[in-house]
C-alpha positions in Angstrom: 0.0 0.0 0.0 1.5 3.3 -1.0 0.2 6.9 -1.1 -1.5 7.6 -4.4 -3.0 4.1 -4.6 -6.4 4.3 -6.4 -9.4 3.9 -4.2 -10.5 0.4 -3.6 -13.3 -1.3 -1.7 -11.1 -1.8 1.3 -14.0 -1.4 3.6 -16.0 -4.2 2.0 -15.7 -7.8 3.4 -15.9 -9.2 -0.1 -12.6 -7.5 -1.1 -10.7 -9.1 1.7 -12.5 -12.5 1.5 -11.4 -12.7 -2.1 -7.9 -11.6 -1.2 -7.4 -14.1 1.6 -9.0 -16.9 -0.4 -6.2 -16.4 -2.9 -3.3 -15.5 -0.6 -3.5 -18.1 2.2 0.1 -17.8 3.4 1.0 -15.6 6.4 1.8 -12.0 5.7 2.6 -9.1 8.0 2.0 -5.6 6.9 4.8 -3.1 7.3 6.7 -4.6 10.2 7.1 -8.0 12.0 6.8 -8.5 15.7 10.6 -8.7 16.6 11.3 -5.3 15.0 8.5 -3.6 17.0 8.9 -5.5 20.3 11.1 -2.9 22.0 8.5 -0.2 21.4 5.6 -2.4 22.6 7.5 -3.2 25.8 7.6 0.5 26.5 3.9 1.0 26.4 2.1 -2.3 26.8 2.4 -4.8 29.7 2.2 -8.5 29.2 -0.9 -8.7 31.4 -2.7 -6.1 29.4 -5.8 -6.9 27.4 -4.8 -6.1 23.8 -6.8 -5.7 20.6 -5.2 -6.1 17.2 -7.4 -4.6 14.5 -7.3 -5.8 10.9 -5.2 -8.8 11.9 -5.4 -10.6 8.6 -3.3 -13.7 8.5 -0.2 -12.1 10.1 1.9 -13.9 12.7 2.4 -10.7 14.6 0.0 -11.7 17.4 1.6 -15.1 17.6 4.9 -13.3 18.2 3.3 -11.3 21.0 2.0 -14.5 22.8 5.4 -16.2 22.3 6.9 -13.2 24.0 4.6 -13.6 27.1 1.5 -11.5 26.3 -1.4 -13.4 27.7 -4.6 -11.9 26.2 -4.5 -10.8 22.5 -7.9 -10.4 20.7 -7.7 -10.1 16.9 -10.4 -8.8 14.6 -10.8 -8.6 10.9 -13.7 -7.9 8.5 -13.0 -11.0 6.5 -14.8 -14.2 7.6 -12.4 -16.2 5.4 -9.3 -15.1 7.2 -10.9 -15.3 10.7 -12.1 -18.8 10.1 -8.6 -19.8 9.0 -6.9 -18.1 12.0 -9.4 -19.7 14.4 -8.5 -23.1 13.1 -4.8 -22.4 13.1 -4.7 -21.2 16.7 -7.4 -23.3 18.2 -4.9 -24.6 20.7 -3.6 -21.2 21.7 -6.2 -19.8 24.2 -4.3 -16.5 24.5 -5.2 -15.7 20.9 -8.8 -15.0 20.1 -10.0 -14.3 16.5 -13.4 -12.5 15.9 -15.0 -11.3 12.7 -15.7 -7.6 13.2 -15.7 -4.3 11.4 -13.3 -1.9 13.1 -15.8 0.9 12.4 -18.4 -0.8 14.6 -17.0 -2.7 17.5 -20.3 -2.8 19.4 -19.7 -6.3 20.8 -16.9 -4.8 22.9 -17.9 -2.7 26.0 -16.4 0.7 26.3 -13.1 0.9 28.1 -12.5 -2.8 27.6 -8.9 -2.8 26.2 -5.6 -1.5 27.6 -4.0 -1.3 24.1 -5.1 -1.3 20.5 -2.5 -2.1 17.8 -3.0 -1.1 14.1 -0.6 -2.2 11.4 -2.1 -0.8 8.2 -5.8 -0.8 8.9 -6.3 2.9 9.2 -4.1 3.3 6.1 -6.3 0.8 4.3 -9.4 2.9 5.0 -7.6 6.0 4.0 -7.0 4.5 0.6 -10.7 3.4 0.1 -14.0 5.0 -0.6 -15.4 7.6 1.9 -12.0 7.6 3.5 -12.4 10.5 5.9 -15.7 9.3 7.2 -14.6 5.7 7.6 -11.3 6.7 9.3 -13.2 8.9 11.7 -15.6 6.1 12.6 -12.7 3.8 13.2 -10.8 6.1 15.4 -13.9 7.0 17.4 -14.5 3.3 18.0 -10.8 2.7 19.0 -11.1 5.6 21.5 -14.3 4.1 22.9 -13.0 0.6 23.5 -9.8 1.9 25.1 -9.5 2.3 28.8 -8.4 5.7 30.2 -4.6 5.9 29.8 -4.9 3.0 27.3 -2.7 3.3 24.1 -3.6 3.1 20.5 -0.4 2.2 18.6 -0.7 3.1 14.9 2.0 1.8 12.5 1.6 3.7 9.2 3.2 5.0 6.1 1.4 8.3 6.8 3.7 11.2 7.7 2.5 13.7 10.3 1.3 16.1 7.6 -1.2 13.3 6.6 -2.1 11.8 10.0 -1.7 14.3 12.8 -4.8 16.4 11.9 -6.9 13.3 11.8 -5.6 12.0 15.1 -5.7 15.3 16.9 -9.1 16.2 15.5 -10.9 13.8 17.8 -9.4 15.3 21.0 -9.2 11.8 22.5 -5.5 11.4 23.3 -2.0 12.7 23.7 0.4 11.7 20.9 4.0 10.6 20.7 5.8 9.8 17.4 8.4 7.1 16.8 9.9 6.1 13.5 11.5 2.9 12.2 13.2 2.0 9.0 11.2 -0.1 6.6 13.9 -2.4 5.5 15.6 -5.0 7.7 19.0 -4.2 6.2 18.6 -0.6 7.3 17.7 -1.6 10.8 20.8 -3.8 11.1 23.4 -1.1 10.2 25.6 0.2 12.9 24.7 3.8 12.1 21.0 3.6 11.7 19.4 7.0 11.6 16.5 6.4 14.0 16.3 4.8 17.4 12.9 3.2 17.7 12.5 3.8 21.4 13.3 7.5 21.2 10.3 9.7 20.3 10.6 12.3 17.6 9.6 15.8 18.6 6.2 17.0 17.4 6.7 20.5 18.7 5.8 23.2 16.3 8.8 24.3 14.4 10.7 21.1 14.9 12.7 20.1 11.8 13.1 16.4 12.9 10.2 15.1 10.8 11.0 17.3 7.8 14.5 15.9 7.9 13.2 12.4 8.0 11.1 12.9 4.9 13.9 14.6 3.0 16.8 12.4 3.9 15.2 9.0 4.6 11.8 8.4 3.1 12.0 4.6 3.7 10.5 4.8 7.2 7.3 3.9 8.9 5.7 6.2 11.4 4.4 5.0 14.7 1.9 7.1 16.6 1.5 6.2 20.2 -1.8 7.8 21.2 -2.6 7.7 25.0 -6.2 8.1 25.9 -6.8 11.1 28.1 -8.3 10.5 31.5 -10.9 13.1 31.0 -12.5 11.1 28.1 -15.3 9.1 29.5 -17.1 6.3 27.5 -20.7 7.0 26.8 -22.0 3.6 25.6 -21.5 0.2 27.2 -21.9 -3.1 25.4 -21.8 -6.6 26.8 -18.6 -8.4 25.7 -18.6 -12.1 25.2 -15.0 -13.4 24.5 
């Protein structure tokens, strides 16, 4: 997925059902678990209740459980991939797979999760039809299901100029930015440009992000959005997991 991609029916289950029926092998969008683990350890505890949105057939959540995380709920709009993942991980009770649209997570009660992890799902909606409306619905639902002080970790190709206004517009959270090189080879060099665990300044007038875009476009942006304590959930739903 790259910027400038023509709009697709990314919000439609049929698109993803067809895709996963054809591509049955595991695939992780953007980054694999080992590369992101140091950042997750900063913000998410192993006893936290975690939601991975748009999970697809990635092995990311398996990596989390292998690393000691004990409660990882995964949702996807595709019944094809959810059924496949339920079968694959039927003997791993720490991993749950549920067919659900991230824009309507009504089966989860408000404030249910400590952390929500998104690798490419918001980006997918931003490339599809009615992108702004769908992205806003998704982020509102993410904010609703998060506990106060819970974190939404967004891994994206979207630079701050494309994502900050959307994230800040909901007035739900405080935001930190981290960056990571896209390529494994770049991460393994002794003189890598970015240290994953060091936030990049988002202060007005800072040139850090501009420098990143100019000198090293091959990076992913990671927005760590911490839900403000003043935000109170308004709707409660019964959760059956």
